[in-house]
VMD Tcl script that builds the backbone (N, CA, C; Angstrom):
set m [mol new atoms 402]
animate dup $m
set s [atomselect $m all]
$s set {name element resname resid chain x y z} {
  {N N UNK 1 A -3.219 3.912 -26.120}
  {CA C UNK 1 A -2.483 2.679 -26.180}
  {C C UNK 1 A -3.351 1.578 -25.581}
  {N N UNK 2 A -3.553 0.469 -26.268}
  {CA C UNK 2 A -4.421 -0.581 -25.741}
  {C C UNK 2 A -3.773 -1.314 -24.584}
  {N N UNK 3 A -4.590 -1.822 -23.703}
  {CA C UNK 3 A -4.118 -2.647 -22.598}
  {C C UNK 3 A -4.043 -4.090 -23.072}
  {N N UNK 4 A -3.195 -4.889 -22.425}
  {CA C UNK 4 A -3.184 -6.298 -22.748}
  {C C UNK 4 A -4.411 -6.937 -22.117}
  {N N UNK 5 A -4.770 -8.145 -22.560}
  {CA C UNK 5 A -6.014 -8.748 -22.087}
  {C C UNK 5 A -5.982 -8.976 -20.584}
  {N N UNK 6 A -7.186 -9.044 -20.000}
  {CA C UNK 6 A -7.326 -9.112 -18.542}
  {C C UNK 6 A -6.656 -10.329 -17.930}
  {N N UNK 7 A -6.670 -11.456 -18.633}
  {CA C UNK 7 A -6.033 -12.653 -18.093}
  {C C UNK 7 A -4.545 -12.401 -17.880}
  {N N UNK 8 A -3.902 -11.749 -18.827}
  {CA C UNK 8 A -2.481 -11.476 -18.700}
  {C C UNK 8 A -2.246 -10.364 -17.671}
  {N N UNK 9 A -3.168 -9.411 -17.561}
  {CA C UNK 9 A -3.004 -8.317 -16.603}
  {C C UNK 9 A -2.769 -8.825 -15.191}
  {N N UNK 10 A -3.475 -9.866 -14.793}
  {CA C UNK 10 A -3.393 -10.310 -13.415}
  {C C UNK 10 A -2.147 -11.141 -13.131}
  {N N UNK 11 A -1.553 -11.747 -14.155}
  {CA C UNK 11 A -0.429 -12.633 -13.890}
  {C C UNK 11 A 0.906 -12.117 -14.433}
  {N N UNK 12 A 0.894 -11.168 -15.322}
  {CA C UNK 12 A 2.122 -10.709 -15.950}
  {C C UNK 12 A 2.915 -9.815 -15.016}
  {N N UNK 13 A 4.190 -10.142 -14.849}
  {CA C UNK 13 A 5.095 -9.305 -14.084}
  {C C UNK 13 A 6.367 -9.148 -14.908}
  {N N UNK 14 A 6.678 -7.936 -15.344}
  {CA C UNK 14 A 7.839 -7.752 -16.226}
  {C C UNK 14 A 9.159 -8.025 -15.512}
  {N N UNK 15 A 10.094 -8.591 -16.258}
  {CA C UNK 15 A 11.448 -8.797 -15.742}
  {C C UNK 15 A 12.172 -7.453 -15.732}
  {N N UNK 16 A 13.335 -7.413 -15.118}
  {CA C UNK 16 A 14.124 -6.183 -15.107}
  {C C UNK 16 A 14.476 -5.743 -16.527}
  {N N UNK 17 A 14.843 -6.692 -17.382}
  {CA C UNK 17 A 15.186 -6.360 -18.776}
  {C C UNK 17 A 13.971 -5.818 -19.521}
  {N N UNK 18 A 12.813 -6.419 -19.286}
  {CA C UNK 18 A 11.588 -5.944 -19.935}
  {C C UNK 18 A 11.226 -4.547 -19.453}
  {N N UNK 19 A 11.401 -4.296 -18.156}
  {CA C UNK 19 A 11.130 -2.957 -17.618}
  {C C UNK 19 A 12.055 -1.916 -18.245}
  {N N UNK 20 A 13.294 -2.289 -18.443}
  {CA C UNK 20 A 14.265 -1.383 -19.062}
  {C C UNK 20 A 13.824 -1.023 -20.479}
  {N N UNK 21 A 13.383 -2.002 -21.236}
  {CA C UNK 21 A 12.912 -1.774 -22.608}
  {C C UNK 21 A 11.643 -0.940 -22.600}
  {N N UNK 22 A 10.700 -1.293 -21.738}
  {CA C UNK 22 A 9.457 -0.524 -21.659}
  {C C UNK 22 A 9.734 0.933 -21.289}
  {N N UNK 23 A 10.647 1.146 -20.356}
  {CA C UNK 23 A 10.988 2.500 -19.933}
  {C C UNK 23 A 11.492 3.340 -21.110}
  {N N UNK 24 A 12.324 2.738 -21.937}
  {CA C UNK 24 A 12.842 3.449 -23.117}
  {C C UNK 24 A 11.712 3.767 -24.079}
  {N N UNK 25 A 10.824 2.808 -24.310}
  {CA C UNK 25 A 9.719 3.041 -25.239}
  {C C UNK 25 A 8.712 4.050 -24.685}
  {N N UNK 26 A 8.508 4.065 -23.366}
  {CA C UNK 26 A 7.635 5.084 -22.777}
  {C C UNK 26 A 8.255 6.462 -22.938}
  {N N UNK 27 A 9.547 6.548 -22.779}
  {CA C UNK 27 A 10.233 7.840 -22.853}
  {C C UNK 27 A 10.315 8.375 -24.285}
  {N N UNK 28 A 10.646 7.508 -25.230}
  {CA C UNK 28 A 10.932 7.966 -26.596}
  {C C UNK 28 A 9.841 7.626 -27.612}
  {N N UNK 29 A 8.843 6.851 -27.212}
  {CA C UNK 29 A 7.801 6.457 -28.150}
  {C C UNK 29 A 8.243 5.261 -28.979}
  {N N UNK 30 A 7.431 4.870 -29.968}
  {CA C UNK 30 A 7.730 3.692 -30.787}
  {C C UNK 30 A 9.123 3.778 -31.414}
  {N N UNK 31 A 9.873 2.663 -31.334}
  {CA C UNK 31 A 11.259 2.654 -31.790}
  {C C UNK 31 A 11.650 1.299 -32.356}
  {N N UNK 32 A 12.788 1.292 -33.033}
  {CA C UNK 32 A 13.378 0.054 -33.546}
  {C C UNK 32 A 14.182 -0.635 -32.445}
  {N N UNK 33 A 14.501 -1.892 -32.678}
  {CA C UNK 33 A 15.357 -2.632 -31.752}
  {C C UNK 33 A 16.716 -1.942 -31.642}
  {N N UNK 34 A 17.231 -1.472 -32.769}
  {CA C UNK 34 A 18.548 -0.804 -32.780}
  {C C UNK 34 A 18.540 0.393 -31.836}
  {N N UNK 35 A 17.501 1.226 -31.900}
  {CA C UNK 35 A 17.417 2.407 -31.039}
  {C C UNK 35 A 17.392 1.973 -29.571}
  {N N UNK 36 A 16.544 1.001 -29.245}
  {CA C UNK 36 A 16.425 0.526 -27.864}
  {C C UNK 36 A 17.767 -0.025 -27.385}
  {N N UNK 37 A 18.410 -0.825 -28.221}
  {CA C UNK 37 A 19.697 -1.399 -27.860}
  {C C UNK 37 A 20.749 -0.307 -27.628}
  {N N UNK 38 A 20.764 0.701 -28.486}
  {CA C UNK 38 A 21.709 1.806 -28.314}
  {C C UNK 38 A 21.470 2.544 -27.001}
  {N N UNK 39 A 20.212 2.739 -26.634}
  {CA C UNK 39 A 19.885 3.411 -25.373}
  {C C UNK 39 A 20.351 2.575 -24.179}
  {N N UNK 40 A 20.116 1.280 -24.221}
  {CA C UNK 40 A 20.559 0.406 -23.128}
  {C C UNK 40 A 22.077 0.464 -23.005}
  {N N UNK 41 A 22.765 0.478 -24.143}
  {CA C UNK 41 A 24.226 0.475 -24.137}
  {C C UNK 41 A 24.823 1.775 -23.614}
  {N N UNK 42 A 24.015 2.785 -23.388}
  {CA C UNK 42 A 24.509 4.015 -22.757}
  {C C UNK 42 A 24.811 3.783 -21.277}
  {N N UNK 43 A 24.153 2.774 -20.675}
  {CA C UNK 43 A 24.357 2.515 -19.247}
  {C C UNK 43 A 25.011 1.168 -18.962}
  {N N UNK 44 A 24.835 0.219 -19.865}
  {CA C UNK 44 A 25.466 -1.093 -19.701}
  {C C UNK 44 A 25.577 -1.741 -21.070}
  {N N UNK 45 A 26.529 -2.648 -21.204}
  {CA C UNK 45 A 26.756 -3.271 -22.502}
  {C C UNK 45 A 25.868 -4.501 -22.673}
  {N N UNK 46 A 25.153 -4.530 -23.791}
  {CA C UNK 46 A 24.285 -5.663 -24.108}
  {C C UNK 46 A 24.287 -5.834 -25.625}
  {N N UNK 47 A 24.264 -7.059 -26.071}
  {CA C UNK 47 A 24.293 -7.334 -27.501}
  {C C UNK 47 A 22.953 -7.068 -28.166}
  {N N UNK 48 A 23.014 -6.708 -29.426}
  {CA C UNK 48 A 21.809 -6.432 -30.211}
  {C C UNK 48 A 20.879 -7.644 -30.223}
  {N N UNK 49 A 21.436 -8.835 -30.406}
  {CA C UNK 49 A 20.580 -10.022 -30.500}
  {C C UNK 49 A 19.872 -10.320 -29.186}
  {N N UNK 50 A 20.499 -9.965 -28.069}
  {CA C UNK 50 A 19.849 -10.140 -26.770}
  {C C UNK 50 A 18.644 -9.214 -26.657}
  {N N UNK 51 A 18.816 -7.955 -27.063}
  {CA C UNK 51 A 17.702 -7.003 -27.044}
  {C C UNK 51 A 16.605 -7.461 -27.995}
  {N N UNK 52 A 16.989 -7.889 -29.180}
  {CA C UNK 52 A 16.015 -8.369 -30.173}
  {C C UNK 52 A 15.221 -9.542 -29.611}
  {N N UNK 53 A 15.892 -10.516 -29.035}
  {CA C UNK 53 A 15.213 -11.703 -28.495}
  {C C UNK 53 A 14.254 -11.322 -27.371}
  {N N UNK 54 A 14.689 -10.436 -26.491}
  {CA C UNK 54 A 13.824 -9.997 -25.386}
  {C C UNK 54 A 12.586 -9.297 -25.930}
  {N N UNK 55 A 12.773 -8.438 -26.924}
  {CA C UNK 55 A 11.628 -7.717 -27.489}
  {C C UNK 55 A 10.693 -8.659 -28.255}
  {N N UNK 56 A 11.248 -9.687 -28.893}
  {CA C UNK 56 A 10.402 -10.677 -29.567}
  {C C UNK 56 A 9.584 -11.473 -28.549}
  {N N UNK 57 A 10.206 -11.822 -27.428}
  {CA C UNK 57 A 9.471 -12.514 -26.368}
  {C C UNK 57 A 8.360 -11.623 -25.799}
  {N N UNK 58 A 8.662 -10.336 -25.645}
  {CA C UNK 58 A 7.658 -9.388 -25.149}
  {C C UNK 58 A 6.504 -9.267 -26.148}
  {N N UNK 59 A 6.811 -9.324 -27.424}
  {CA C UNK 59 A 5.788 -9.308 -28.473}
  {C C UNK 59 A 4.915 -10.556 -28.349}
  {N N UNK 60 A 5.546 -11.706 -28.168}
  {CA C UNK 60 A 4.807 -12.962 -28.016}
  {C C UNK 60 A 3.907 -12.946 -26.781}
  {N N UNK 61 A 4.357 -12.302 -25.706}
  {CA C UNK 61 A 3.570 -12.200 -24.471}
  {C C UNK 61 A 2.433 -11.191 -24.597}
  {N N UNK 62 A 2.473 -10.354 -25.642}
  {CA C UNK 62 A 1.453 -9.325 -25.804}
  {C C UNK 62 A 1.776 -8.035 -25.090}
  {N N UNK 63 A 3.023 -7.872 -24.667}
  {CA C UNK 63 A 3.434 -6.669 -23.944}
  {C C UNK 63 A 3.854 -5.569 -24.922}
  {N N UNK 64 A 4.322 -5.976 -26.099}
  {CA C UNK 64 A 4.688 -5.027 -27.152}
  {C C UNK 64 A 3.855 -5.291 -28.394}
  {N N UNK 65 A 3.666 -4.243 -29.166}
  {CA C UNK 65 A 3.097 -4.343 -30.504}
  {C C UNK 65 A 4.204 -4.017 -31.487}
  {N N UNK 66 A 4.095 -4.556 -32.700}
  {CA C UNK 66 A 5.106 -4.279 -33.723}
  {C C UNK 66 A 4.406 -3.921 -35.016}
  {N N UNK 67 A 4.951 -2.906 -35.679}
  {CA C UNK 67 A 4.473 -2.549 -37.010}
  {C C UNK 67 A 5.685 -2.460 -37.928}
  {N N UNK 68 A 5.431 -2.597 -39.225}
  {CA C UNK 68 A 6.515 -2.523 -40.192}
  {C C UNK 68 A 6.372 -1.214 -40.953}
  {N N UNK 69 A 7.431 -0.401 -40.895}
  {CA C UNK 69 A 7.484 0.883 -41.586}
  {C C UNK 69 A 8.602 0.780 -42.610}
  {N N UNK 70 A 8.220 0.654 -43.878}
  {CA C UNK 70 A 9.163 0.329 -44.942}
  {C C UNK 70 A 9.818 -0.991 -44.565}
  {N N UNK 71 A 11.108 -1.025 -44.278}
  {CA C UNK 71 A 11.742 -2.287 -43.901}
  {C C UNK 71 A 12.055 -2.358 -42.409}
  {N N UNK 72 A 11.730 -1.330 -41.666}
  {CA C UNK 72 A 12.022 -1.296 -40.233}
  {C C UNK 72 A 10.857 -1.847 -39.424}
  {N N UNK 73 A 11.188 -2.618 -38.407}
  {CA C UNK 73 A 10.182 -3.083 -37.459}
  {C C UNK 73 A 10.174 -2.095 -36.303}
  {N N UNK 74 A 9.011 -1.526 -36.051}
  {CA C UNK 74 A 8.851 -0.518 -35.003}
  {C C UNK 74 A 8.045 -1.141 -33.862}
  {N N UNK 75 A 8.597 -1.053 -32.656}
  {CA C UNK 75 A 7.951 -1.629 -31.481}
  {C C UNK 75 A 7.396 -0.515 -30.604}
  {N N UNK 76 A 6.249 -0.830 -29.984}
  {CA C UNK 76 A 5.670 0.094 -29.010}
  {C C UNK 76 A 4.980 -0.724 -27.924}
  {N N UNK 77 A 4.878 -0.152 -26.729}
  {CA C UNK 77 A 4.230 -0.884 -25.635}
  {C C UNK 77 A 2.758 -1.158 -25.943}
  {N N UNK 78 A 2.298 -2.324 -25.549}
  {CA C UNK 78 A 0.878 -2.665 -25.655}
  {C C UNK 78 A 0.183 -2.407 -24.323}
  {N N UNK 79 A 0.943 -1.948 -23.341}
  {CA C UNK 79 A 0.418 -1.622 -22.014}
  {C C UNK 79 A 0.821 -0.186 -21.686}
  {N N UNK 80 A -0.016 0.496 -20.946}
  {CA C UNK 80 A 0.299 1.875 -20.579}
  {C C UNK 80 A 1.380 1.905 -19.508}
  {N N UNK 81 A 2.041 3.026 -19.412}
  {CA C UNK 81 A 3.074 3.187 -18.396}
  {C C UNK 81 A 2.483 3.069 -16.994}
  {N N UNK 82 A 1.321 3.661 -16.783}
  {CA C UNK 82 A 0.717 3.592 -15.446}
  {C C UNK 82 A 0.330 2.155 -15.096}
  {N N UNK 83 A -0.096 1.385 -16.077}
  {CA C UNK 83 A -0.429 -0.022 -15.833}
  {C C UNK 83 A 0.831 -0.784 -15.384}
  {N N UNK 84 A 1.929 -0.567 -16.078}
  {CA C UNK 84 A 3.186 -1.229 -15.731}
  {C C UNK 84 A 3.636 -0.801 -14.337}
  {N N UNK 85 A 3.546 0.490 -14.041}
  {CA C UNK 85 A 3.931 0.983 -12.714}
  {C C UNK 85 A 3.081 0.328 -11.627}
  {N N UNK 86 A 1.783 0.205 -11.875}
  {CA C UNK 86 A 0.894 -0.417 -10.886}
  {C C UNK 86 A 1.270 -1.866 -10.624}
  {N N UNK 87 A 1.608 -2.606 -11.677}
  {CA C UNK 87 A 2.019 -4.005 -11.518}
  {C C UNK 87 A 3.266 -4.090 -10.648}
  {N N UNK 88 A 4.262 -3.267 -10.964}
  {CA C UNK 88 A 5.536 -3.312 -10.241}
  {C C UNK 88 A 5.347 -2.880 -8.785}
  {N N UNK 89 A 4.558 -1.846 -8.566}
  {CA C UNK 89 A 4.322 -1.366 -7.199}
  {C C UNK 89 A 3.585 -2.422 -6.379}
  {N N UNK 90 A 2.541 -3.021 -6.962}
  {CA C UNK 90 A 1.802 -4.065 -6.229}
  {C C UNK 90 A 2.719 -5.221 -5.857}
  {N N UNK 91 A 3.560 -5.637 -6.792}
  {CA C UNK 91 A 4.485 -6.732 -6.519}
  {C C UNK 91 A 5.471 -6.352 -5.419}
  {N N UNK 92 A 5.990 -5.126 -5.473}
  {CA C UNK 92 A 6.942 -4.671 -4.470}
  {C C UNK 92 A 6.283 -4.592 -3.088}
  {N N UNK 93 A 5.065 -4.079 -3.031}
  {CA C UNK 93 A 4.363 -3.981 -1.750}
  {C C UNK 93 A 4.170 -5.379 -1.161}
  {N N UNK 94 A 3.799 -6.325 -1.994}
  {CA C UNK 94 A 3.604 -7.695 -1.515}
  {C C UNK 94 A 4.918 -8.320 -1.043}
  {N N UNK 95 A 5.965 -8.191 -1.842}
  {CA C UNK 95 A 7.226 -8.870 -1.548}
  {C C UNK 95 A 8.005 -8.232 -0.409}
  {N N UNK 96 A 8.045 -6.905 -0.375}
  {CA C UNK 96 A 8.927 -6.220 0.571}
  {C C UNK 96 A 8.192 -5.725 1.816}
  {N N UNK 97 A 6.941 -5.291 1.636}
  {CA C UNK 97 A 6.207 -4.677 2.748}
  {C C UNK 97 A 5.042 -5.540 3.230}
  {N N UNK 98 A 5.085 -6.828 2.877}
  {CA C UNK 98 A 4.061 -7.789 3.291}
  {C C UNK 98 A 2.641 -7.289 3.050}
  {N N UNK 99 A 2.445 -6.624 1.925}
  {CA C UNK 99 A 1.113 -6.182 1.532}
  {C C UNK 99 A 0.661 -4.857 2.118}
  {N N UNK 100 A 1.510 -4.196 2.880}
  {CA C UNK 100 A 1.123 -2.956 3.546}
  {C C UNK 100 A 1.561 -1.728 2.744}
  {N N UNK 101 A 0.612 -1.095 2.092}
  {CA C UNK 101 A 0.908 0.119 1.334}
  {C C UNK 101 A 1.352 1.244 2.270}
  {N N UNK 102 A 0.790 1.282 3.464}
  {CA C UNK 102 A 1.173 2.354 4.398}
  {C C UNK 102 A 2.640 2.225 4.793}
  {N N UNK 103 A 3.139 0.991 4.957}
  {CA C UNK 103 A 4.563 0.823 5.265}
  {C C UNK 103 A 5.439 1.318 4.121}
  {N N UNK 104 A 5.005 1.094 2.900}
  {CA C UNK 104 A 5.731 1.602 1.738}
  {C C UNK 104 A 5.814 3.122 1.784}
  {N N UNK 105 A 4.688 3.776 1.968}
  {CA C UNK 105 A 4.647 5.241 1.979}
  {C C UNK 105 A 5.460 5.797 3.137}
  {N N UNK 106 A 5.322 5.206 4.306}
  {CA C UNK 106 A 6.077 5.675 5.477}
  {C C UNK 106 A 7.577 5.566 5.220}
  {N N UNK 107 A 8.019 4.444 4.651}
  {CA C UNK 107 A 9.445 4.263 4.357}
  {C C UNK 107 A 9.941 5.241 3.310}
  {N N UNK 108 A 9.142 5.503 2.321}
  {CA C UNK 108 A 9.532 6.476 1.287}
  {C C UNK 108 A 9.672 7.865 1.897}
  {N N UNK 109 A 8.692 8.253 2.691}
  {CA C UNK 109 A 8.734 9.583 3.297}
  {C C UNK 109 A 9.883 9.722 4.292}
  {N N UNK 110 A 10.218 8.654 4.993}
  {CA C UNK 110 A 11.326 8.698 5.950}
  {C C UNK 110 A 12.681 8.749 5.243}
  {N N UNK 111 A 12.808 8.045 4.134}
  {CA C UNK 111 A 14.123 7.916 3.500}
  {C C UNK 111 A 14.437 9.022 2.499}
  {N N UNK 112 A 13.466 9.823 2.129}
  {CA C UNK 112 A 13.701 10.906 1.170}
  {C C UNK 112 A 13.399 12.248 1.804}
  {N N UNK 113 A 14.073 13.258 1.305}
  {CA C UNK 113 A 13.734 14.604 1.741}
  {C C UNK 113 A 12.517 15.035 0.935}
  {N N UNK 114 A 11.396 15.141 1.631}
  {CA C UNK 114 A 10.147 15.499 0.979}
  {C C UNK 114 A 9.921 16.991 1.159}
  {N N UNK 115 A 9.757 17.681 0.045}
  {CA C UNK 115 A 9.578 19.129 0.096}
  {C C UNK 115 A 8.186 19.463 0.637}
  {N N UNK 116 A 8.024 20.682 1.156}
  {CA C UNK 116 A 6.693 21.104 1.616}
  {C C UNK 116 A 5.654 21.034 0.488}
  {N N UNK 117 A 6.074 21.307 -0.746}
  {CA C UNK 117 A 5.157 21.243 -1.884}
  {C C UNK 117 A 4.688 19.802 -2.124}
  {N N UNK 118 A 5.630 18.859 -2.024}
  {CA C UNK 118 A 5.264 17.452 -2.207}
  {C C UNK 118 A 4.336 16.980 -1.092}
  {N N UNK 119 A 4.619 17.406 0.139}
  {CA C UNK 119 A 3.752 17.036 1.254}
  {C C UNK 119 A 2.343 17.588 1.064}
  {N N UNK 120 A 2.245 18.796 0.559}
  {CA C UNK 120 A 0.926 19.384 0.306}
  {C C UNK 120 A 0.176 18.603 -0.775}
  {N N UNK 121 A 0.878 18.194 -1.821}
  {CA C UNK 121 A 0.251 17.376 -2.871}
  {C C UNK 121 A -0.246 16.052 -2.292}
  {N N UNK 122 A 0.547 15.465 -1.401}
  {CA C UNK 122 A 0.162 14.203 -0.769}
  {C C UNK 122 A -1.078 14.407 0.090}
  {N N UNK 123 A -1.111 15.511 0.851}
  {CA C UNK 123 A -2.289 15.814 1.685}
  {C C UNK 123 A -3.532 15.971 0.823}
  {N N UNK 124 A -3.387 16.695 -0.289}
  {CA C UNK 124 A -4.529 16.909 -1.188}
  {C C UNK 124 A -5.016 15.580 -1.772}
  {N N UNK 125 A -4.085 14.732 -2.153}
  {CA C UNK 125 A -4.455 13.436 -2.703}
  {C C UNK 125 A -5.172 12.586 -1.659}
  {N N UNK 126 A -4.654 12.584 -0.428}
  {CA C UNK 126 A -5.303 11.828 0.643}
  {C C UNK 126 A -6.714 12.352 0.914}
  {N N UNK 127 A -6.871 13.683 0.913}
  {CA C UNK 127 A -8.198 14.281 1.099}
  {C C UNK 127 A -9.134 13.858 -0.025}
  {N N UNK 128 A -8.620 13.865 -1.238}
  {CA C UNK 128 A -9.419 13.489 -2.407}
  {C C UNK 128 A -9.843 12.011 -2.312}
  {N N UNK 129 A -8.922 11.162 -1.927}
  {CA C UNK 129 A -9.230 9.725 -1.788}
  {C C UNK 129 A -10.265 9.508 -0.690}
  {N N UNK 130 A -10.061 10.205 0.420}
  {CA C UNK 130 A -10.985 10.053 1.553}
  {C C UNK 130 A -12.389 10.530 1.159}
  {N N UNK 131 A -12.487 11.628 0.419}
  {CA C UNK 131 A -13.782 12.154 -0.017}
  {C C UNK 131 A -14.467 11.183 -0.969}
  {N N UNK 132 A -13.698 10.571 -1.852}
  {CA C UNK 132 A -14.259 9.650 -2.848}
  {C C UNK 132 A -14.778 8.385 -2.203}
  {N N UNK 133 A -14.155 7.940 -1.117}
  {CA C UNK 133 A -14.548 6.687 -0.472}
  {C C UNK 133 A -15.710 6.848 0.492}
  {N N UNK 134 A -16.151 8.076 0.728}
  {CA C UNK 134 A -17.291 8.292 1.649}
  {C C UNK 134 A -18.591 8.010 0.969}
}
mol reanalyze $m
mol bondsrecalc $m
mol representation Tube
mol addrep $m
C-alpha cells in the first residue's frame, strides 16, 4: 500500500470519523461506501451521505484511493495501518503526556493487567532497541 506524500505525512492528523473509516478498511480491505456505512451503523447511527462525504474528503486529502469496479466505487487506504497508528500515538503523546513516551508506557502498564508473556515481549523489544542504538 503506498504512503501519502511526505508533506502530508508530517501535518496530517485523522479525525475520529476518518479513523473509524480507516479502521474498517484496514480490517476488511477495499470496500464500497455502503459497506463502510453499514459497519459504522453496527455501533452508531450515521447517514450514508455523511459517510460518502467523509470518504470523498479523505480521497481529496490523499488518505484514500478509489477505483471503479464495474459501477461500484471501491475505496482503500492510501496509508498503511502502522503509519496511521504512529501519527495518532505521536499526537497523543504530545497532547496528553507532554511529549514523554515513557509516561505513556508507564501509564499503560499501570492501568492494564499485563501478562507475564506481554512483559517478556516488552523486555525483548527493549533489549532489541537498546542493542540497535549502540
